[in-house]
N, C-alpha and C positions, 0 to 999 in steps of 0.2 A: 589557478588558472584564469585569465582574464576571458570573460563572456561578454557578448555582444547586450545582453541583457539579464537580470537577476536570474540564478539557476533556479531558485525556487520563489514561492509568495512571499512578498513583503508584510510585515505586521506594522499598520499605520500605530503611529502614536497615539489617533484618536481612538482606537479600540483598546490601547492598553488604560486609558484614563475616562473610558466611558460608563456613562451613568444609566446608561439603557441595558439591561440585561435580563435574562429570563430566570425566571425563580426557580427553574429545575434546570436538570444538565441535558440537553437535546438528547435524543435518542433517534438511531436509523428505522427502528420501527418502534414507534411510540406507544404501542399500546400492548408491547412485549416486554419481559422483564429482561433489563439491560445492566450489563455491571462494566465499569470503566477502568482499564487495567494499562501497564505504563506502556505497554507494547502490545501489537496484534497476537505475536506469537506466543505473548504471555496469555492472552484471553484464549487462546486455540487451546493450550496447555490446561487452562480450566475447564475449556467444554469438554474434552475429553475426559475429565474428572466427572463432571455432570452428566455424561454419558455412562459412566461407571464400566469403562472398560477395563480388561484385565490383562496383566504382562501377557504378551504371547498372541493377544488378539492381532487380527490383520486389517489392516487400512488399506484401501486402495487409493493411488493419489496419483493425479494426471502426470505424462511422462515429461509434460511442457510446466514448467514451475519454478519460483525462485527456493534457494535451498533452505531459507528462514519458514517456511512450510514445512517443511520433511522434518526438520532437525526436531521441535517439540515431540512431534507424535513418536520418533526414536527412542528421545529421552525421558517419554513417559513410560518406557517399555515395550511399544507394539512394534509389531513387523509392517514395514511398508511393502507395498505390492503396487510396482507402477501399472497401470494402462494406458495406450495408445489415444494420443490428442492427434485428430486428422490434421494436414496442413491450412485448413480453414478455422482452426482451433476451436472445431466443432470435436464432441465424443465421437470415438469410433464404437457404437456402443454394441456391436458383435465380440470385440476383443475384450470389452470391459466384463461382457458376462460371461465370457470363458475364464477371468479370474478371480470368480465368485466361486468360493467353496465352504465347506464346515465351518473354517476359523476367521472367515472374514465376517465383520461387524460393522463397518461402516465403509462408507466413499464419500471423497472429497469431490468437490467439482469447483471449478473457478469461473468468476466472470471477468474474462481478461480485458484489464486497462481500462473498466468501467463499462464496456459494452455488454448488454446483456446476451447471457449464454440462454438455449433453450431449456428448461427445467425438467420438462415432462418425461423425458427418456431417463434421467435419472430417478424420476419420483416412482416411473412404472417399477423399476428394477429394485429400489428399496423395497417398495412394498411386498414385490413377488417374492422376493427372497427374505425380507423381515430385516433388514439392514439398517443404522443409521445415515441421513444423508447431512453432511456437513458442507455447508455452503460458504464459500470462501468469497468474501464481498470487500478483501482488502484493497481490493481498484475502486470500491464503490463509493459514492458519496450519495447520489438518487439513483433511482432508475427503478423499470418494470420489465417483466415478462409477459407479454399476453394480458398487460392491465393490472397483474399482482407485483407489488414491490417487492424488488431484489433483497435477498437478505430475510424472507418471511416464509420460504417453502421448506428451508432446510429445518431438520430438527434442532440446528444450532447454527447460528451463523456468527459469521467473525468480520471486523470491520476496522480500517487504518486511517481515521481522518485526519491523522498527521501527514499524509500524502497530498491531502487537498488543502488543508489548513495552514496557516502561519504558528503553528505549534510544536512545542520540541519531542513533545510524547504523546501518546495516548492510542490506546486498541480499546475496541467494544466488544463484547460478547452477548449476543441475545439469545434466549433460549426461548422457541416457536412452538414446542411439544409441551402439550400442558401437563404431559404426563412425567415431564422429567422435573424432578424437585432437586434444588440443589441449594446448600449454605455457601453462596460463594461472596462472602464479604472482603473485599480487596483491602489490605494493607497499605496507609499511607507511605508513601515513597518514603526512605529512610533520610535523614538531616543531610548526608552527604549527596545524597541523588536531588532533592529539593534545591539545595544549593547550585549544585554544578546546573540543572536547567534554568533556575534564574541568571547565572552568570553567563551562560551560554546564550541565551535570550538576548540579555542586555548588549553582549559585544553584537550581538547580529544586526539589533537594532542602529547601533551607532555605526556599523557599517554600512546597513543601508540607508541612512539618513546622515552621512558625513557632511554633507554642507554647511548643515544648520549647523553642527557642533565641532567644527572643525579646533576652536583653541580647547575643547575639553578632551579631543580625542585621544590623544597620546597619555596623557595623565590618568583619566579613566581605566582605559586599555590595560596599562602596567597596573594599576591599583587590582583589576579584576584578575589578572593573570596570575599575581602572586599569592591571591586568595585563593583561586583555583588551585593552585599546585599545593596549598596548604592542605586543602581539604582532600586531595589526592593522597599526599603521604599521609594525612592521619587515617583517611581510609584504607590503605594497605596495610597499617599495622593492625586491623581488625576486620578479617574478609567478611564477617557478617556485615559489616558496615560500608562495605565498596559501593561508590557509587553505582547505579545500573546503566548501562549505555545505549543509547539509541543510535548511534552512528555507527555501530559494529554488525555484522552479518552475521554473526554468532547467534545460539539461542545462551543464553545466561540462565541455568537453572538454579543459582542463587539467587536470584532476583524475581522469582516466577509468579511470587505472591504480590509484589508490588503493585499499585494501583495507579491511576494516572496523577501526575503531579498537581498540586494545589493551583500552580500559576498555570498551567496548563487547563484545567477545569474553571479558572475563573476567568480567561481567555475564552474558553469554549461557550462561557454564556451571554458574551460580547458580540462576538462575530456576526456578521449580515451574511447568513448561510444563501439567503434568497440571491442578494448580488453576487456570489460566488458562483452559483449554479449558473447564473444567466450570463455571466464573462466567459467562462468557460465552453460554455454551448458556443457563446458568439465566436472566441476564439478558433475554437476545432472545427465551425460551420466556414467559415473564412479559410483556412487552411485546404479544407476538402474542396470548397467550389474551386480555389486556386487551382489545385489537383486537377481535378475532374475537366476545367476549363483548358488544359493542356500546355497550362504555362511553365509546367516543371516536366518536361518530356523526359521519360525514362522513371517516374516516380509512381509506383502503383500504390492508391490506397489501401490497404489491407480491407478494412471495413467501408464498402461504398458509400454508405450515407448513415444515419441515425436519429433516433425519432427526438421531437420534443418534449423538454424535461429530463433528458440525459443529461450527464455533469461528467465527461471523459476524465481519465486520469491524465493519457496521453494518448497522441493520435499515431497509431500503428502504421508503417509503410513498407513497402519493399522497392528495393532498387537494383533489379537483375542486372549482373555483369559489374557489378560495383563492389568488391569485396571490404569488409571493413569501412564503409563509407561514413559510418558513424566517428567513427576515428576522424577521418578527415576534416566532418562536419565542426567536432571539439577542437581541432587544431584552428580552426577559422573563428573560433567562438560561440558556436551554437551548442548548447549541453543535450546533444542526443545521445543515447544510449542503447544498449541491446541487452539481452538478459545472459547472454555468451558467459558471463564470469560469474553467475550466482546458481549453476547448476549442481544439484547436491552429487559428492561423489559415489553414491552409491547406486546411481543410476548410471546402467550399460547402454550409452546414446547408439550402440551398434545394432542395438535391438529394435531401437526407434527412430527410423531415417526421418520420419516424418517430425518428431519433436528437434533432431538435429537440425531438419532444413530451418524451423522456426528460430531457434538456438541463434544459426549461424546468420540469418537473412531478416529477421524482423528487425527493424529499427525504429525507436520509440521517440516522437519528436513531443517537444514540450507546448503546453499551449495553456499554461495554468495564469490566474486572474492579475497575477503583476504584471504580466504583459499587453501592452495597448497594440495599436494598429500599428504604429513606428516599429516595435519591436518585431511583430509578425512580418512583416515586410523587409525588414532587414534579414530573419530567417529565411525568408522565401529567396531574396536576393541572392545570399549566402550559395544557397542550395543552388540556384541557377547558375552562377558562375563556376562551381564545381563540375556541375554536370556538362 
């Protein structure tokens, strides 16, 4: 599909060849132990291992979620019990507490779309009932709740910086509870996966920077495609060597021990995180200001404001009375989306009308660092025309 602007952040060539690098990998919570995994769902699985949860234990999970959160918990052998999230994306504390009983061992909370949730109600419940708190920060690059960094308050926290950065893979597990001791040494991704990541990254570079490489594009693309097919054929002949996939919504238990790829670690040391945080904040503030001034009648910002230092993943909005408005936006070149297609099949939405409302109505708009002011205005103008 042709979009008005890149769907995802572009990797500058200067980053690939930058001589400026950090000596250690950046961590979401630098003072706490961090391990680096191929995907955040791998990191979550390893976190469950660190908590020493046992098959049959129950984990409470919000009824508004992406299925990649639920599947690692189930495949670990645990039972998922859902609790209600209200239409403002905040926890229904009474409903959550009603789900706690003797088999409950942990509660998962989500900082939706990079906007901080209030952690205190979760901490009160986990402390009172002797439970673990799993802080899902898959939508967080940086942020705070009442001055405390997001991802530092749960017993463990999970991050997915590949949602923010121009890297193909990368999830992080942070252990905040000093009483949790875990020997989690991530394996290097196998050669098939390393090659797949490198090839796909280079193909993306060519696609993003094609005007500078028109004479080489076809030749390089054909060569890379042939190599990619050969890798897949080799991998398929040996299941334990199959390349791990970062573009699949499913959880791959066979690659759960694979760490972040070498090329993603290489790039992570060279990416300017500060400039990315500033650009995303600027784009989000620009869009929110446009909506608040009434330039997009009928569009309601889900979060009315956000504090300096935040780094939203996307900006969620409501457009009452316009069913599937995100599909219309995509047809006009705006890569908007919802979570309607990532509901775990074990969730009975009839029991969670608030969750159903969010799945059906919350539209997620891009504001990534690859978008300039012209791109932002193109998205705003397209929405105005459609409205």
